[in-house]
N, C-alpha and C positions, 0 to 999 in steps of 0.2 A: 510396533517399532522395528525398523530395519537398519542395521549398521552396514551400510554399503559403501559410502564415500570415505576416502582416506582423510585422516585428520592432518591439517597443516595450518600454521598460523595465518598465512596470507592467501591460501589457495583452497579450492574444493577440487578434489582429485578422484577420477574414476580410472581404475586399473582393471583391464579386462572388459569384454563386452558381453552384457547380459540382455538379450532381447526383451525379457520380462520387465526389466528396469528402464527400458529406453524412454518411455513417456515421462517417467519420473525424472530421469536425467535431463530430458529436454526442458522441463520446468526449472530445475535447479541451475542449469547452466545458461539460463536466459540472460540476454544483454540488452541494454537500452541507454538512453541519454536524457530522460525527462520529457521528451517530446515524441519519441517513438521507440519501439523495441521489438524483440524477436525471440521466439523460443529457439533452443539449440538443436534445430533439425540438422541432420547430416546433410552436407552439401550435395553429395552424389545421390543417386537413386537409392531408395530403401523401401523394400516391399513388406517389411514387418510393421508392427503396430507403431503408429506415430500420430501426433497431433501437430500438423504443420500450422504455424501461427506467426504472422507479422502484423503489428498493430500500430496505428497512427493516432496520436492524441487529438481529441476533439471530434473525430469522425465516428459517427455511430448510426445505428439504424433503429427506427421506431417500429418494432415488431408488433403487429396487432395482437391485443390481449383481450378484447371485449368478448364476454361469454354470455350464455343465455340468461344467467341469473344476475347480470350486471345491475348495479344500483348506483344512484347518484353519488359521485365522488370517487368511484372506482376508476383506476387509471385506464385511459384509452389505449395505451400501448406499453410495451416493456422495452425500454431502451437497451441496446446491447452494443458493446464494442464489436466491430466486425473485423474478421480476418481480411487482411488487405494484401496488396500486390507482393508476391514473393520474388525477391530480387537476387537471392544468394544461391540459387540452385544451379547445378551443373549435371549434365548427363555425360557419362564417359564410357566409351567402348574401347576395349583393348583386344586387338585382333578380332573385332566384331562381337566380342562378348561384353554385355552391359555390366559395369561395375556396380554390384549390389551386395553390401555386407551381409544381408540376410541369406543370400545364396552362396556366398564365398566362404572359405575357411579362414577364420580370424586367427592369425598366429600371434599377434600382439595388438593391444589397444590401450591408448592412454589419452585421457582428456582432462583438461584443467580449466577452471575459471580463475583467472589471475585478478584478484580483487584490487590489488594495489595499483595496477595499471589499467584496469577496465578492459580486459580482452578475453576472448575465448580461444583456446588453443587445443589442437588435437593431432596426434600422430598414431598411425597404425600400420600394420603389415598384414596383407591378406593374400590368399592364393585363390585364383579364379579356377573355374572348372576346366578351363583349357590348359591349366598347369602353370600359367604365368603368375609370379609373385610380384606384388606392387607395394611400395612404400607410399603412404599418403600423409601429408602434413598440411594442416590448415590453420589460419589465424584470421579471426573476424572481430570487428569492433564497431561500435557506434560512437561517433565523435562527440565529445563534450564541448568542442569549440564551434563547429558548424552543425547545428542540431538536425539538419536535413541530410547530412552526409553519413554514409556507412561504407565499409569496405571489406573485401575478402582477398586473402592471398592463399592460393591452393597449389600445393606441389605434388607431382606424381613422378615416381621413380620406378620403372620396371626393372626386373632382374635380367631381362633378355631383350634383344632387338624385337621391336613390334610396331604395329601401326596403332596410334592413339587418335581416336576421334573424340572431340570435346564439343558438346553443345552448350553454349552460353545462352541463357534464356531469362526472360522476365514474364511472370505468369500472374495475371489478375483473374484467371478463371478459377477462383477459390470459393470456399464456403465455410460456414461455421460448423463446429461439431454438433451443436444443438439445433441446426436448421431444420425446420419442418419440411419433410419430403425432399431433403437435400436442396432446398431453395437457395439460390445464389443472389447476393445483394448488389452486385455490380453489373453495369452495362457499359459496353465499349463506346468510347468516343473516337479514339484514334490509336493506331499502332504504327511503328516505324522501325525498320531494320536497315542500317547503312554501315557496311563494313564492321567496324568495331564499336558501334554505338546502337543501342536499342532504346526505344521509348514506347511506353504504353500509357495512355490516358483513359481513365474510366470515371464513371459517375455512379452514385448510389441510386437505386430505384426510387427511393424516397428522400426528401430533403435536399437533393441535388448537390451533395458533396462531390467535389471533383478531386481526383488524385492523379498526379502525373509522376511516373517513375522512369528515371533514365539511368542507363548503365553504360560505362565505357570500359572496354575489355582489352587486356594486353596479354600476350603470350611471350614467355622468355625461355631461353635455354642458357642457364648460367646468368650472366649479366647482359646477354645479347637478346634483343627483341626479335621474335620470329615473325617474318613477313609471310602471312598466309591469307589467301583470299577465301572468305567463308561463303558457304551457301546458306540460303534462308528458306523457311517454309512458313505457310500462313495458317493461323488458327485464330479463332475469336479470342480477344482479350489476351493475346499471347504474341510475343516477338522473340525471335531467336537468331543465332548465328552459329553455324557448324564448321569447325576447323578440323583439318586432318594433318597430323604430324607423324613423321617416321622417327622413332627414338631408338637409340642404342641401349644396350644393357647398362644400367648404372647412370644413364643420363637423366637429369632432373628437368622436367618441364614445369614451368611455373605459370599459373593463370592468376591474373589480378583483376578484380572487379571493383571499380569505383561506382558508387550508387548515390543518386539523389532521389529522395521521395518528398514531394512538395504537394500540399493540399490547399483547397480553397478555404480552409479554416484560417489560413494565414495570408493568402494571396487572392487577388481578384481572378475570377475564372478566365477572363479574357487574356490575361498575361501569364497564366500559370505555366503553359508549355514553354514559352520563351524564357521565363525565369528558370525553369528546370534545366533547359539546355545551356544557358549561360553559366549557371552555377556548376553544372557538371564539367564544362570545359575548364573553368577556373580551378576546380578541385583536382581534376585529373591531370592538370599541368604539373602538379607536385607528386612526389613518390608516395606510395603506400606507407613506407617507413617513416617519412616526415610527418604525415598526418597522424600515424599511430603515436609517434613520439610526443607531438603536441597534446594529443588527447590524454596520454598517460600522465604528462606533467599536470594537466588540469585535475586529473583524479588524485594525484599526490597532494595537490593543494587542498582538495576536499578532505582528505584524510587528516590533514594537520589540525582541522577544527572538530572533526567528528569521531576520530578513532578512540577506541577503548582498548587498553593494553592489559592483558591478564598474564601473570607469571605462574607457571607450574601446572597449567591445565590446558592442553592444546585443544581439546574438543570444545571447551568453553570459549577459548579465544577465537577459534575458527567460526563458531556459531554466531557470536555477536558481530564479528566483522562481516559475515555473510549477510546478516540482516541489515546492518548499516549500509552496506554496498547496494542492496536491493532498494532500500528507501531512497538513496541518493540517485539511483538511476531511474526511479519512477517519477520523482518530483524534484524540480530544481527552482521553482518559483519564478520562471521566466514569463509566465502568462497567467493573469488572474482568472482566465476562463477555464484553465485546467485544474484538476484536483487529483485525488489519489484514489484510484479504484482498488477494490479488495484484492484483485489479482494483478494489478499494475499492467505491465506489458508481457505477462508470462502465461496467460491463458484467458479463457472466455467466460468462465463460470461467474455468476452474479452479475453478468452484463457489463462489467467494467465500469460501473457507475460510482457516484459518490455516496457514501454512507456516513452515519454519525461517527464511525471509526476515526475519521480524519480529525475531528475536534477533540475526541476523548483520548486518543492514543498517539496520533501522529504529530499534532501540533506541539506537544511538549518536546519532542525530539528536535524539531526544527528550531524551536525557541532556544534550545540549549546549544545547538551546533552551527547555526547559520545567522547571517545578517538579519536583523529584525524585519527588514522589508520583505523577506521571503515568507516569514510567518504571517505578516500582515496581509499578504496576497490571499491567504486562505480565508481570512475574515472578509476581505473585499469580495471574494467569490460569493459568499453568502449574502452580503449586503446587496450586491447587484441582482440577486435573485429574490429579494424581499417581496417585490410585487407578485411574483409567482407563488410565494409562500402564502400571501394574503388570499390569492385566488384559490389555492388548495384548501384553505380554511373555509372560504365562502361556499365551496362545493359541498362541504359537510355541514353547513348551516350556521357558521360563525359569522359575526358581524363586526362593524366598527374598527376595521383594520387589524383584527386578530390574525396572527400568522401561524400557520403550521408548516414547518419545513418538511420536505419529503423524506421518507425513509431511504429512497433510492432515486437518484436523479442524474440527468446529464445537463439539463438547462434550467433547472428550478421547478419543473413539473414533476409531480409524483409519477413514477413508473414502476412501482413494485406491485406484483400481481398476486399477492396473497393477502386476503382481506384482514386476517388477524394481525398482520404486520402493518399494512397500509393504514388502517383505521385506528389501531389500538396501541401500537408500539410508539407512543407519542413522547416518551421520555427523550427522544432524539432532540426535541426542542431545547431541553435543558442542557444538553451537551454543547449546543451552539452558543447558548448564553454563557455557559461556563468558560468556553474558549475565549470569549471577549475578556472576561475577568482574568483568566490565566495570562493572556497576552499583556494586559496592562500591569499585572503583578510583576512580570518579568522585565518589561521594558520601561515602565513608568510613563508610557505614552497615553495619558488620559485624554489627550486631545482627540483620540480616535472616537471617544463617545460623541463628540460634536460632529465628527466627520461622517458618521454613519452607524457607529456602534449602538448608540441609544435608540435609534429608530428600530433596529433589530430587537433590542431588549423590550421595547414598548410593544411591538407586535407579538412577541412571545408572551409577555405578561398579560396582554389582553386575551390571548388564547387561553391561558391557564385560568384566568378569572371567569371565563365563560364555560370552561370544561368541567370545573367542579360544580357541585350542587349542594344546596342546603338541605340537610335531613331534618325535617320537622320533628320526627320521632325521637332522634337522639340529640337534637340541638347542636349540630356541628356540620362542617363541610366534609363531604366525601367525594371520592372519584371512582366511578364504576366503569366496568367494561374496558380494561386496559391490559396490555401485555408489557410486563417489565423486561429488563434485560434478559431474564431467564425465559427464553422462547419455548421451553418445555411446559409452560403453563400459560394458556391463552384466556382472554376474556375474564380476567379476575377483577375483584373489587378491592379497592384501597391497597394497591401495591405500594409498600412503604417507600421505596426508592422514588417512584414517579411522583408521589404526593410530596415527598420531602423536597425534591429538586424543583417542583412547581412553586412551592412557597419561597424557596431561596431565590428563584428567578424574579418573582414579584418584589421581594425585598431589595434585591440588587438593582432592579429598575428604579425603585423608589429612592434609594441612596444616590443613584446617578442623577436623578432629578435635582436633588439638593446641590450636587457638585456643579452641574451645568448652570443652574440659576446663579451661582456665586462666581463662576469662572468664565462662562461663555454665554452671557445673557443675550447677546445679539443673535448668535447662532441658535440658541435654544428657542428664542422667540420665533424664528423661522421654522423650526421643527414643530412647534405647537400649531402654527398655522397650517403647515403641510399635512399634519396627521390628525388635526382636530382633537388634540389632547386636552382633556378636561382634568387638570392637575389634581384639584381638590377631591373631586368625586372618585376618580379612578384610583388614586393612591390610598384614599380612605378604604375603598373596597379591598385593595390588596392587603392592607394591614388587618382588616377584619378577617379575611380568609386565613392569613398567617396565624392569627391568634386563636382561631377556632377550627383549625384543620385537624382531622382525625388521622393520627399516625399510629397504627396498631402496635401494641407492645404486650409481651407475655410476662406476667409477673412471676410465674414459676421458673421459667428459664432465664428471666431477666435479659431478654433479647428483643430486638425489633422483629415484628412478625412480617414475613415477606409479603403476605396478603391475607385477606380474610379466608379462613378455612385451612390454611397451610398446616396448622398444628393438629388438625383433625385427620391428617393423612397417616398412612402406615409408615412410621419413621424408622425405616431400615437403612442403616449406613451403606455406603457404596462398597466397602470392603467385604460385605456379606454377599455381594453379587458374584456369581460364578464367572470366571474369565470368559467362558463361552457365551455369556450374555452381553459382553462388551464389544464394541460400543453399542449402546442401546439404540442410537439413531439408525443403526444398520441391522439390528437384530430384533427390535420390538416393533409392534404396530404403533401408529401415532396415538391411537386411543389409549393404549397401555401407558405410553410415556406421559400423556397429559394427566392421567390419574395417579401417577407415581409422585414420590417426594423428590425425585432426582432433579438436580439443577444443572443446566447447561453451562452457565457462566456466572460470574459475580453479579449479584442483584442487590441485596441489602449491603453486601460488602463493597459494591461499586459506590454507594453513597458514603460509606465510611472512608473510602479512598479519596473521594473528591473533597469531603468536608471534615477531614480528620481532626482539625483543631476544635471542632464543636463537640467532641466526645472524649472522655477520659480513657486512659489506657485499659482499665478493666472492662469498659464497654467494648473496646476494640477486641480484646481477648475473648470475652464471652461470645460475641457474635461470630468471630472467626472460627472458634472451636465448634460452635453449633452448626454453622452452615457449611463449612468445608467438608464435613463428613458425608454430606449428601450431594456434593458437587462432583459430577462426572467429567468436567473439563472437556466437553465435546465441542466447545467453541474455541476457536483459536485465540479469542480475546480473554479467555479465562485465566490461564496460568500466571500471567504477568501481574495482575491485580493481587492474586493470592500470594505471589512471591514478595511483592512490596509490603503487603500487610504483615506477612509472616516475619519478615526481617524487622519490621517496626516493633513487634511485640516480643521479639527474641526467640522465635522458632526458626533458628538458623538452618537446620537440616531440611525443614519443609520449604524454606525460602530457596535453598539450593536446588532441591528436587523440582520445584516449580520453575526456577530459572532455566534449568536444562530443558524442561518441557517446552517452554515458550521459545527458547533460543534455537533448539534443534527440531522444532516442530516439523519443518519441511525436509531438512537434511536427513532426518531419521524416519520421516513419514509416520509420525505418531497417529494421525487421524486417518491414515489409509486413503488419502485423497490428493497427494502431491502431484499426481499426473495431470490433474485439472488445472494446475497453476499454483503459484506460491501464495501464501497468506501475507500479502504485503502490509496491510494496515496493522496486523498484529505484531509485525516484526519490530515496531517501535517498542513493544513491551519488553524485549530482551535488553534494550538499552536502558529503559526506565527501571528494570529490575536491578540493574547494577547501580545506576546513578541515584535513583530515588530509594531503592531497596537497600542494598548493601552500603551504598554511600551515604544514605540518610539525608540526601540533599533536598532542600526546599528553598523556594524564593517567596518570601512573604513581606509585603509592604516595602518592596524594593530592597530587601535585605537578604543576604545569603546565609542559610542555616545548614550546618553539617552535624551528623551524628553517625559516623562511619564505623563499620566493623568488617573484618575480613573472613570469608568462609575458610574452614579448615582445609578444604581441598586446594586452595590457592596459596601461593607464597605472597602474592600482593596484586594490586591492580591500580590502574591510573587512567584518568579521563580528563578531558578539557571541556569547559563550557564557556559560553559567551555571557558575561554578566555585566549589564550596563555598558555594553560595548567594550568591555575589558576581557580579553582571554584569561581564563583562570585555570591552572592545572592543579588537580587534586590527586595525590598519590597516597595509597593506603596499603599497609602491610601489618603483620602481627606485632610489630614493635611500635607503630604509631602512624601519624598522618602528617603529610607535608602539603602546604598550600602555597602556590606561587602565583603572584599577580603579574601577568605579562603586559598589562595595560599601562596607560599614561596617567591614570588617576588613582588616588587612594580608594580602597574598598573596605567595607565593613563585613566581617564574618562572625557569625555566632556559632561557636564550636561547643556542642553540648550546652553547658551553662555559662560559657565564657563569651565575652564580646571582645573581638580582636580587630585592630586596624592594621591593614597591610598596605604599605606604601607602594607606589608605582615601581614595578620591577622587583619588589621585595618577596622574600620567602619566609614562611613561618613553619617551624616544625612543632608538632603538637603530640 
């Protein structure tokens, strides 16, 4: 853990420049708009350690993954988000010396991520080797209004008269950090340099994705535009314009770049260049300031529905807003083909693909803070990939429409290249089914079952019914050869969580059958024909499995057993590990980890979190106390579940400890990997830790339940959720709780053991 960034309620601040922290800062200060985004690379040249990254939603590369021991069902490729055209770079020479902070003396340096307005700002003063000191000030943003538009304003002020040469460029000659042999994924189609406009069009070597990037460039001295005829040079996948300006000491030269990045993911290839040019002209006709103002206002509107206010703890406040900001700039629900990659637009690790994290962690955030249509898009995304999920299952030998959703995907095909995950971490199917249940609980939109939800549930239930087997020896159903959420134990038998959620999925599918028969008979009849669903035979089997499923339990500890053999391990708690041994995923061999008792993230506790009402408080407490002592929390998804459960059972200090860990995971670099990009999908956990954990908020049967308490470290906190299309504000402090209904309809709230009706516009103090 490193305390490097300054605490502020609405900003992340870096004071002073530390080259060793640069890649971490590039991740933390990343900006985006839900359709594209960029790491916070310095605009001028930088020869130090840096991961230059610009990413466009939907554009990816199927990197070959087939190996000598390939078996049927193993992915043909590993999909990865690819580093795309870099539009924001400048090369600057002052009296012929290249401006490079790594080579200059840094006299002052300040950088901030303004989360309230959605912009990246930096100012610094450096002294070059030629003795000239320069003030640099830059502001960059990605528009929330026009998702293909981004812009940069860059100011240079020398302390003495000098010649300033500025190279404006667009560079598609880029590669990924993990490229094999520095392989590059883009091929040039066209480049164009005309006075103050640059265009580069490239296509991917595979899949034929096209990307056209255009930049219009302006130079100003004060408010006056500088007329300067540039020179150009030619390089593959690269366009530039070089300007020379003679500046006086104290004179500020301002460069403005308006950029459009448009891809064939959204436009026909044949019209892509024309679209880019027309859009660029339209956007560049207005000022940088006007576009920034419109985008900032859109951000402020987002904050009205998603903000969490914390009194008395600036670090906690900064952290939750940072995570909310990153979630909102990663996914906006504009396109059902897009989802939420584990690194969003902040890095390349994990390929940038869709994981089960979306359904298990991110969906509840969007359900609480956004129009239901945005959350529904996440369900539609999976529905549209159902055929691929059925194909994935068929490759593994499953039949009759059984569906296995991929662990990692871009288009519905499995593209995860580790066998113990690809074939065995099948609990992901359960999270997708649970998301449908969660969405309906929050919105009351049961019609979605007829629109596509049930078809997904049916495919998943069919998979589980074939994946279990009947043990003749024990007279029960078992499930062997799986990997639960705890990836530090592979190929285990009877993982409690996987088996439990499998049974739940089949029972939820059976309940949905009854609902559809009664309420949507015509639509259900069409589904039966489409899927060849044998209602009686299939639901009878689901019931039989549910009644006879083996769910391991330890009578001595009175806890659910994570999997067969877990209790036979050497049960040494984490706090007995020497600090020099942590994190074990960086200090131990994989063999040693697999043989140990240590748990990467919530496993049994994941089930208690999802299905809390099916277990009493003592069961929650016993299982939490038993498993938390062995959990090393080396998954970004781990602390939030533990925080929520700890708050539920009254372990407030542990809840707060886990909250800070999930909320400041990247800001304080807990897992020593922030330089690779941020943990976007786990960021929802910090929001859930407050709303579901400390706030005790649940939505069940379309009713709102609250059981709040306030951590000692805070004076109070406040959040707003969308409940049945009514905005509801909940304010909690050590004196009590206030609930305000901002909607136009009466709502029902269950506060602890009380049932309370709050009229439209009403406030209740509890």
